[in-house]
Every structure is written in structure tokens, then in C-alpha cells.
C-alpha positions as CSV (number, residue, x, y, z in Angstrom):
1,M,-64.6,-26.9,-118.9
2,N,-61.9,-28.5,-117.0
3,V,-63.8,-29.9,-114.0
4,S,-61.3,-32.2,-112.8
5,E,-60.5,-33.1,-109.2
6,P,-56.9,-34.1,-108.6
7,V,-56.6,-37.5,-106.8
8,A,-53.3,-38.8,-104.9
9,A,-50.8,-40.7,-107.1
10,D,-51.2,-44.6,-107.2
11,E,-54.4,-44.4,-105.0
12,V,-57.2,-46.9,-105.3
13,L,-60.5,-44.7,-105.7
14,S,-63.9,-46.0,-104.7
15,C,-67.1,-45.2,-105.2
16,D,-70.8,-46.7,-105.9
17,V,-70.7,-46.2,-110.0
18,A,-67.9,-45.3,-112.2
19,V,-68.9,-44.0,-115.8
20,V,-66.3,-43.6,-118.2
21,G,-66.5,-41.2,-120.8
22,A,-68.3,-37.7,-120.2
23,G,-70.0,-37.1,-123.3
24,P,-73.7,-36.8,-123.4
25,A,-74.5,-40.3,-122.8
26,G,-72.3,-40.6,-119.8
27,L,-73.1,-37.5,-118.5
28,M,-76.9,-38.5,-118.6
29,V,-76.0,-41.7,-116.8
30,A,-74.2,-39.8,-114.0
31,E,-77.2,-37.5,-113.7
32,Q,-79.8,-40.2,-113.4
33,L,-78.0,-42.1,-110.8
34,A,-76.8,-38.9,-108.8
35,Q,-80.4,-38.3,-108.4
36,S,-80.9,-41.9,-106.8
37,G,-78.5,-40.8,-104.0
38,L,-75.6,-43.0,-105.4
39,S,-71.8,-41.8,-105.3
40,V,-71.1,-41.3,-108.9
41,H,-67.6,-40.6,-110.5
42,V,-67.1,-39.8,-114.2
43,F,-63.7,-40.6,-115.7
44,E,-62.7,-38.6,-119.0
45,A,-59.5,-39.3,-120.9
46,K,-59.3,-35.7,-122.1
47,A,-58.6,-32.5,-120.2
48,S,-62.5,-31.4,-120.5
49,V,-65.4,-33.2,-121.0
50,A,-68.1,-33.4,-124.0
51,R,-65.6,-32.0,-126.6
52,K,-67.3,-33.7,-129.4
53,F,-70.8,-32.3,-128.1
54,L,-69.1,-28.8,-128.2
55,L,-67.8,-29.0,-131.8
56,A,-71.1,-30.4,-132.9
57,G,-72.8,-27.5,-131.5
58,K,-70.5,-24.9,-133.1
59,G,-72.8,-24.3,-136.3
60,G,-75.9,-24.6,-134.2
61,L,-76.7,-27.5,-131.7
62,N,-79.2,-29.7,-133.0
63,L,-80.9,-31.3,-130.1
64,T,-83.3,-33.7,-131.8
65,H,-86.1,-33.8,-134.6
66,S,-89.5,-32.8,-134.3
67,E,-91.2,-35.7,-136.9
68,D,-93.8,-38.0,-135.5
69,F,-92.2,-40.9,-133.3
70,A,-93.3,-43.7,-135.9
71,S,-91.2,-42.0,-138.5
72,F,-88.2,-41.0,-135.9
73,V,-87.8,-44.4,-134.9
74,T,-87.5,-45.7,-138.6
75,R,-83.9,-43.4,-138.7
76,Y,-82.3,-46.3,-136.8
77,G,-82.5,-48.7,-139.5
78,E,-81.7,-52.3,-138.6
79,R,-81.6,-51.3,-135.0
80,A,-85.0,-49.5,-134.5
81,A,-86.5,-52.7,-132.7
82,Q,-83.9,-52.3,-130.1
83,L,-84.0,-48.6,-129.6
84,Q,-87.7,-47.9,-129.8
85,P,-88.5,-48.9,-126.3
86,L,-85.7,-46.9,-124.9
87,L,-87.0,-43.9,-127.3
88,T,-90.5,-44.5,-126.1
89,R,-89.5,-44.2,-122.6
90,W,-87.0,-41.3,-123.0
91,G,-87.1,-39.5,-126.6
92,S,-87.4,-36.5,-128.3
93,D,-90.0,-34.7,-126.1
94,A,-88.3,-35.7,-122.9
95,L,-85.1,-34.3,-124.3
96,R,-86.7,-30.9,-125.0
97,E,-88.4,-31.0,-121.6
98,W,-84.8,-31.7,-120.0
99,V,-83.5,-28.8,-121.9
100,K,-86.3,-26.5,-120.5
101,A,-85.4,-27.6,-116.9
102,L,-81.9,-26.4,-117.5
103,G,-83.3,-23.0,-118.3
104,F,-83.3,-23.0,-122.0
105,D,-86.0,-22.8,-124.6
106,T,-86.0,-24.9,-128.0
107,F,-87.3,-24.1,-131.1
108,V,-88.4,-26.3,-134.4
109,G,-86.4,-25.1,-137.3
110,T,-87.9,-25.2,-141.1
111,S,-86.3,-28.6,-141.6
112,G,-88.1,-30.2,-138.4
113,R,-84.7,-30.2,-136.6
114,V,-84.9,-28.8,-132.9
115,F,-82.3,-26.2,-131.5
116,P,-81.9,-24.2,-128.2
117,T,-83.1,-20.7,-128.9
118,D,-79.4,-19.2,-128.9
119,M,-78.2,-22.1,-131.1
120,K,-75.3,-22.8,-128.7
121,A,-74.1,-26.0,-126.9
122,A,-71.6,-24.2,-124.6
123,P,-74.0,-22.5,-122.3
124,L,-76.2,-25.7,-122.0
125,L,-73.2,-27.8,-121.0
126,R,-72.1,-25.3,-118.4
127,G,-75.7,-25.4,-116.9
128,W,-75.6,-29.2,-117.3
129,L,-72.0,-29.5,-115.3
130,S,-73.2,-27.0,-112.5
131,R,-76.3,-29.0,-111.9
132,L,-74.5,-32.4,-111.9
133,K,-71.6,-30.9,-109.6
134,G,-74.4,-29.8,-107.3
135,Q,-75.8,-33.4,-107.2
136,G,-72.6,-34.5,-106.0
137,V,-71.2,-35.9,-109.3
138,V,-67.2,-36.2,-109.0
139,F,-65.3,-35.6,-112.4
140,H,-61.8,-36.9,-113.1
141,T,-60.2,-35.7,-116.6
142,R,-57.0,-36.6,-117.9
143,H,-57.9,-40.3,-116.6
144,R,-57.9,-42.7,-119.7
145,W,-59.2,-46.1,-119.1
146,L,-56.8,-48.8,-119.9
147,G,-58.9,-52.0,-119.3
148,W,-58.6,-54.3,-116.0
149,D,-55.9,-55.4,-114.3
150,E,-55.4,-59.0,-112.9
151,D,-58.0,-58.6,-110.1
152,K,-60.6,-57.3,-112.7
153,L,-60.3,-53.7,-111.3
154,P,-60.5,-51.0,-114.0
155,V,-57.5,-49.1,-114.4
156,F,-56.7,-45.5,-115.7
157,Q,-53.7,-43.8,-116.9
158,R,-53.1,-40.3,-115.3
159,E,-50.5,-37.8,-116.5
160,Q,-47.9,-39.3,-114.3
161,S,-49.3,-42.3,-112.6
162,Q,-51.8,-44.9,-112.7
163,C,-54.7,-45.6,-110.4
164,K,-57.4,-48.3,-109.8
165,L,-61.1,-48.4,-109.3
166,Q,-63.2,-50.1,-106.7
167,C,-67.1,-49.9,-107.8
168,K,-70.1,-51.4,-107.5
169,A,-71.2,-50.8,-111.2
170,L,-68.9,-49.7,-114.1
171,V,-70.9,-47.7,-117.0
172,L,-69.0,-47.6,-120.2
173,A,-69.8,-44.5,-122.4
174,T,-66.6,-44.2,-124.3
175,G,-68.0,-43.0,-127.8
176,G,-67.4,-44.7,-131.1
177,G,-64.3,-44.6,-133.3
178,S,-64.6,-41.2,-135.0
179,W,-62.9,-37.9,-134.0
180,A,-60.0,-39.4,-131.9
181,R,-58.8,-36.1,-131.2
182,L,-61.8,-35.4,-129.1
183,G,-61.8,-38.6,-127.3
184,S,-63.6,-41.2,-129.4
185,D,-60.8,-43.2,-130.5
186,G,-62.5,-46.9,-130.2
187,A,-59.3,-48.0,-128.1
188,W,-61.7,-49.9,-125.9
189,F,-63.1,-52.4,-128.7
190,P,-60.3,-55.2,-128.0
191,W,-60.4,-54.9,-124.4
192,L,-64.4,-55.8,-124.5
193,Q,-63.7,-58.4,-127.2
194,E,-61.1,-60.1,-125.2
195,R,-63.3,-60.6,-122.5
196,G,-66.2,-62.3,-124.4
197,V,-68.3,-59.3,-125.3
198,D,-70.0,-59.8,-128.6
199,M,-68.8,-57.1,-131.0
200,A,-69.7,-55.6,-134.5
201,P,-66.7,-54.3,-136.4
202,L,-66.4,-50.2,-136.0
203,R,-67.3,-48.6,-139.5
204,P,-67.6,-44.9,-140.5
205,S,-71.1,-43.5,-140.5
206,N,-72.3,-40.2,-141.7
207,C,-69.2,-40.0,-143.8
208,G,-67.9,-38.9,-147.1
209,F,-66.7,-41.1,-149.9
210,D,-63.9,-41.1,-152.6
211,V,-65.5,-41.3,-156.3
212,G,-64.1,-43.6,-158.9
213,W,-64.6,-44.5,-162.5
214,H,-64.7,-47.6,-164.5
215,D,-63.3,-46.2,-167.7
216,G,-59.9,-46.4,-166.6
217,R,-59.5,-43.1,-164.9
218,A,-57.6,-42.9,-161.7
219,P,-60.0,-42.5,-158.5
220,G,-61.3,-39.3,-157.5
221,W,-62.0,-36.2,-159.6
222,S,-60.2,-35.0,-162.5
223,E,-57.4,-32.7,-161.5
224,V,-59.3,-29.9,-163.3
225,F,-62.6,-30.3,-161.6
226,G,-61.0,-31.0,-158.2
227,Q,-58.9,-27.7,-158.4
228,R,-61.9,-25.8,-159.4
229,F,-64.7,-27.2,-157.3
230,A,-63.5,-28.9,-154.4
231,G,-65.3,-27.0,-151.4
232,Q,-68.3,-25.9,-153.6
233,P,-71.8,-27.3,-152.8
234,F,-74.2,-29.0,-154.9
235,K,-77.5,-27.0,-154.2
236,S,-81.2,-28.1,-154.8
237,V,-80.4,-31.5,-156.1
238,A,-82.0,-34.9,-155.7
239,L,-80.0,-38.1,-154.8
240,H,-81.4,-41.5,-155.9
241,Y,-79.7,-44.8,-155.0
242,A,-81.3,-48.4,-155.6
243,D,-79.5,-51.7,-155.7
244,E,-80.7,-55.5,-156.3
245,S,-80.8,-56.2,-152.8
246,G,-83.9,-53.7,-152.3
247,A,-82.2,-51.0,-150.6
248,S,-83.3,-47.6,-152.1
249,F,-83.2,-44.0,-150.9
250,A,-84.7,-40.8,-152.5
251,R,-84.3,-37.4,-151.2
252,Q,-83.6,-33.7,-152.0
253,G,-81.0,-31.6,-150.6
254,E,-77.3,-30.5,-150.8
255,F,-73.8,-31.9,-150.5
256,V,-70.4,-30.7,-151.0
257,A,-67.7,-32.0,-153.4
258,T,-64.1,-32.7,-151.7
259,Q,-61.0,-32.7,-153.3
260,S,-61.2,-36.5,-154.0
261,G,-65.1,-37.2,-153.8
262,V,-68.3,-36.1,-151.8
263,E,-69.5,-35.1,-148.4
264,G,-72.3,-33.4,-146.5
265,S,-75.8,-34.0,-145.4
266,L,-77.3,-35.5,-148.5
267,I,-74.3,-37.8,-148.9
268,Y,-74.2,-38.7,-144.9
269,A,-78.1,-39.6,-145.0
270,V,-77.4,-42.4,-147.5
271,S,-74.0,-43.3,-146.4
272,S,-74.8,-46.6,-144.9
273,L,-76.2,-48.1,-147.8
274,L,-73.3,-46.8,-149.8
275,R,-71.1,-48.2,-147.4
276,E,-72.6,-51.8,-147.2
277,R,-72.8,-51.9,-150.9
278,I,-68.9,-50.9,-151.4
279,A,-68.2,-53.7,-148.8
280,K,-70.1,-56.2,-151.0
281,A,-69.4,-55.0,-154.6
282,G,-66.3,-53.0,-154.3
283,S,-68.2,-49.8,-155.5
284,A,-71.4,-48.3,-155.3
285,Q,-73.4,-45.8,-157.8
286,F,-76.1,-43.2,-157.2
287,Q,-77.8,-40.8,-159.7
288,L,-78.0,-37.2,-159.2
289,D,-80.8,-34.9,-160.6
290,L,-79.3,-31.6,-161.0
291,L,-83.0,-30.1,-161.7
292,P,-85.6,-31.9,-159.3
293,Q,-87.8,-29.2,-160.0
294,W,-88.3,-29.8,-163.7
295,T,-89.5,-32.7,-165.6
296,Q,-87.5,-35.0,-168.2
297,E,-89.5,-33.5,-170.8
298,R,-89.1,-29.9,-170.2
299,V,-85.2,-30.7,-169.9
300,E,-85.3,-32.0,-173.0
301,Q,-87.0,-29.3,-174.7
302,E,-84.6,-26.7,-173.5
303,V,-81.5,-28.8,-174.5
304,L,-82.4,-29.5,-178.0
305,R,-83.8,-25.9,-178.4
306,P,-81.3,-24.3,-181.1
307,R,-78.6,-22.2,-179.4
308,G,-77.4,-20.2,-182.6
309,S,-74.2,-19.1,-181.9
310,R,-74.0,-19.5,-178.2
311,S,-71.7,-21.8,-176.5
312,L,-73.0,-25.0,-174.9
313,S,-72.1,-23.6,-171.5
314,S,-74.0,-20.2,-172.3
315,H,-76.8,-22.2,-173.4
316,L,-77.2,-24.4,-170.4
317,K,-76.8,-21.7,-168.0
318,G,-79.5,-19.3,-170.1
319,R,-82.1,-21.8,-170.7
320,L,-81.7,-24.3,-167.7
321,G,-79.8,-22.0,-165.0
322,L,-77.0,-24.7,-165.2
323,D,-73.6,-23.2,-164.7
324,G,-70.8,-23.7,-162.3
325,I,-70.3,-27.2,-160.3
326,K,-73.4,-28.7,-161.8
327,S,-72.2,-28.0,-165.3
328,G,-68.8,-29.2,-164.3
329,L,-69.9,-32.4,-163.0
330,L,-71.9,-33.1,-166.6
331,Y,-68.5,-32.5,-168.2
332,E,-66.5,-34.2,-165.8
333,V,-69.1,-37.4,-166.5
334,L,-69.7,-37.2,-170.2
335,G,-66.9,-35.7,-171.8
336,K,-66.9,-33.4,-174.6
337,D,-68.2,-36.2,-176.9
338,G,-71.1,-37.0,-174.7
339,M,-72.0,-33.2,-174.1
340,A,-72.3,-33.0,-177.6
341,D,-75.0,-35.6,-177.6
342,A,-78.0,-33.6,-176.9
343,K,-80.7,-36.3,-176.0
344,L,-77.7,-38.2,-173.8
345,L,-77.1,-34.7,-172.1
346,A,-80.8,-34.2,-171.1
347,R,-81.0,-37.8,-169.5
348,T,-77.8,-37.3,-167.6
349,I,-79.0,-33.7,-166.2
350,K,-81.9,-35.9,-164.3
351,A,-79.5,-38.7,-163.7
352,V,-75.9,-38.2,-163.5
353,P,-74.2,-41.4,-162.4
354,V,-71.7,-40.8,-159.7
355,T,-69.6,-43.9,-158.6
356,V,-67.9,-44.0,-155.1
357,M,-65.2,-46.4,-154.2
358,A,-64.5,-46.1,-150.5
359,P,-65.7,-44.3,-147.6
360,R,-63.4,-41.7,-146.1
361,P,-61.5,-42.8,-143.0
362,M,-63.2,-43.6,-139.9
363,D,-61.7,-40.7,-138.0
364,E,-63.3,-38.4,-140.5
365,A,-66.6,-39.7,-139.8
366,I,-69.2,-37.8,-138.0
367,S,-70.2,-41.0,-136.3
368,T,-69.5,-44.8,-136.4
369,A,-71.6,-48.0,-136.7
370,G,-70.6,-51.2,-134.8
371,G,-69.4,-51.7,-131.3
372,V,-71.1,-53.9,-128.5
373,R,-73.8,-55.7,-130.0
374,F,-77.4,-55.6,-128.1
375,E,-77.3,-59.2,-128.3
376,A,-74.4,-59.0,-125.8
377,L,-76.3,-57.2,-123.4
378,D,-79.3,-58.1,-121.0
379,A,-82.6,-56.1,-120.7
380,N,-80.8,-53.5,-118.2
381,S,-77.9,-52.9,-121.0
382,M,-75.4,-54.9,-118.8
383,C,-73.0,-57.2,-120.6
384,T,-73.7,-60.8,-119.9
385,A,-70.4,-61.6,-120.0
386,L,-69.3,-58.9,-117.4
387,P,-71.8,-58.8,-114.7
388,G,-71.7,-55.3,-113.4
389,V,-70.6,-53.5,-116.7
390,F,-73.2,-51.5,-118.3
391,C,-72.7,-49.7,-122.0
392,A,-74.3,-46.6,-123.3
393,G,-74.3,-44.0,-126.2
394,E,-72.4,-44.5,-129.6
395,M,-70.2,-47.7,-128.3
396,L,-73.5,-49.7,-128.8
397,D,-74.2,-51.2,-132.5
398,W,-76.6,-48.8,-133.8
399,E,-76.5,-45.7,-136.2
400,A,-78.7,-43.0,-137.6
401,P,-78.5,-39.9,-139.7
402,T,-77.7,-36.6,-138.5
403,G,-80.6,-34.3,-137.7
404,G,-80.8,-34.9,-134.0
405,Y,-81.2,-38.8,-134.1
406,L,-77.4,-39.2,-132.8
407,L,-78.0,-36.9,-129.7
408,T,-81.2,-38.4,-128.9
409,A,-80.4,-42.1,-128.8
410,C,-77.1,-41.3,-127.0
411,M,-78.9,-39.7,-124.3
412,S,-81.7,-42.3,-124.3
413,S,-79.3,-44.9,-123.9
414,G,-78.0,-43.5,-120.9
415,V,-81.3,-42.9,-119.3
416,H,-81.7,-46.7,-120.1
417,A,-78.3,-47.9,-118.9
418,A,-78.7,-45.7,-115.5
419,Q,-82.1,-47.6,-114.6
420,G,-80.3,-50.9,-115.6
421,V,-77.8,-50.0,-112.8
422,L,-80.4,-49.2,-110.2
423,N,-82.0,-52.5,-111.1
424,Y,-78.9,-54.3,-110.8
425,L,-78.0,-52.5,-107.3
426,G,-81.6,-53.1,-106.0
427,R,-82.3,-49.4,-106.0
428,K,-85.6,-48.0,-106.7
């Protein structure tokens, strides 16, 4: 979806408002401002816009979540207080109405997640871009922002030259620090920090982890487990986590074993707690209930039931339905001696200890925490250290689990930043 409009080499561009970053937050800023009659130019480093948005929608575009607002806003953890007024103004319901205005219907899945009826991101994006171009928004792809020059003008690298920009307001919506190949590389972080903007370090969020052990084994799964089960899912399990700080998590779902650890929706949901615990203590441990629908007493009864000539593996499969990756995990954690202890085995089935030692690299994460702190912004989302420079989207210091919360907050922050620009420029 290349919507670039070429400009002459070494030219100084001018517009009312420039938006850096053509993801959902940046596009929402552009739409809101264009509706107010301002000339808006959007600058994107890649050859096409909204690449991360399109990739995230390949398996079905999760737009938002249908849960009640009181629960919805809690998904933003420590930044719920800062995001609540933004989401109150433009949240889940507003997003669904916005999609409808583009000509697409939505539905609520069994998990409460909201999707477009055709599940696809590309048709929605095409409709959005068509509307933006009709509103006069000008796009410049293959224009990588390089910061500011000595005259405080934004500078952009093009394929064979650079250009500068004169504008009344600059909105940064550059994304976080994950998925660099799609444009979110965090290169902007030091440029803002050097100019006095208060920043929180970027950290992986909604990420996988490498497992580890405290019995002298090397980090990661054993060679046997990794070769046999990497890529396979743990289905219908419950994950429990708690630490001495009072942080806790309990949820049923599924996730996947990787060659060196774990990843997937259930892991992503607890990733912020695991990440922070690892940062403080060097490791984190959660417990996995392999049979959440069974009571501890029933598990013990079945494990202790005489198995005659059957092997333990056959016994576990026949009496408890445990085989494959679940049975493999028990052997991985307990070893042969532990598996022979029936009472220990029964307890472990309901609480398998899994220790994680490190989050996977940030570029593998779905999203990132950290970025521009809300304390560095005024009520209009303008950097107090940089008058006329506004921030929106994932580059702000907040995080949320998957499930539509990321997209909703990105677009909501775009609406808020656009209103802040209008306030700054004295426009209604």
C-alpha cells in the first residue's frame, strides 16, 4: 500500500501539522486534524504504511474488547489512571462506531474480543487510506525521521537525499521498540532523551521467556524435550503466579513451548509481572495446573490407583488424559525418580513449577513498555521540554495485554493528541 507522493531533492517541506509514523495512532491523528481543515503530512520510514497493523491482522484483526469499561481500563496496569480519561472520551464503543463509518461491521467473539466480520485488516486499511486521501492528507513513505537539525527543524532521510520540514506542530507516533523490520525500532528514544524529555527505558512486553533451572542444568529445555515438543501448545491449562510484593495472576488458557522456553497468549498476559520479577530477582517462577477442571483429591485418587502391568505413561493417559507435551513437562521437571513418587506426581500435576530466567529479545516481542513518560507531557500530550511536539501511541510509557487493548489505546491516544494540537494552535 504505497501511498507516497514524491518531493524534490533537498527541498524544505511545509505544512500545518506533520505526523511521524503511519501506524494506527499516527493515522488517527491525521484523520482528526484533517477534519479540522489543517494541512497534514504523514511521514513513514517504510515503503508502505501500517505494516505492523497488517501483520497483526493476518490471523484475524482483533480491534478491541467488549468487556465493561471498569474492567477494560484495569488492563493498563500502572498507567490506567493516565489512560482512563482518554479511553472514556474515545474507547471501545467509539472504535466500533468508527469501523462502522468506514463501511465495516464488527462482531464479538466467544472470548469477548471484537473483530471485523471478515476478520481482515487489509480492506479496513484500504478504506481508511482512501478516506484520508480524500480529506487531503499527504503521505511521504520512505522518509525516515532523523531528529532535528541545528535550527530545530525535523530532518528526514529519503532514498538518495535528505529534506527538512517547517510545521506549526509535530506529532510523533513512531511506535515502540519491537518488530524493527516493520518500522518500530526505537531509534527515536535517544533523540528525545537528549532534548530533555523524561523517558522510561524500553522493555519487551507481551513477550516469550527462556526457561531455566536451579539444579545445575543449562538454561532452556532439555535436548529431548526441545526437539520433541518445541512448537506444540499447552492447551486447557491454568497459570498461577504470585510473589512477595503482592503481585498475582491466575488465568486459564493456552500457550506454546519454544525451543528454549515459552510464549503465547497465556504467557503474554503475565509477561509484565514475570519481566519485573526477573529484573529484581534474576528469575521468576509460575505454577502450571495441567488439569484445572480436576480437584486435587481426584487427581491423587487416579494417580494412586493401581496400574498393574501398564506403564506410568499409559496410566497417566488412560486415567487422567495426560500425554504428549503435558506428560513430557512432568518428566522434564520431576525426572524418573520424581515421577515414581505418586504423591509428589499428583501434587505436581496441579502445580508444575516453571522457572523463567529472561524475556526474549525486545524485537521478538509483540509490544514494548517504556518510552515517553506521561509526566513529560502536558494535558494536551505535548512534551513540556519541546513546545509544539506531541506524542501518541505505543511510544508512550504504557503497556497492555493482547486482546484489542493495544490497538484501542493507540488510537485513543491519537484522538487525544490531535485535540491537543488543535488546542495548541487555537483551533476549535
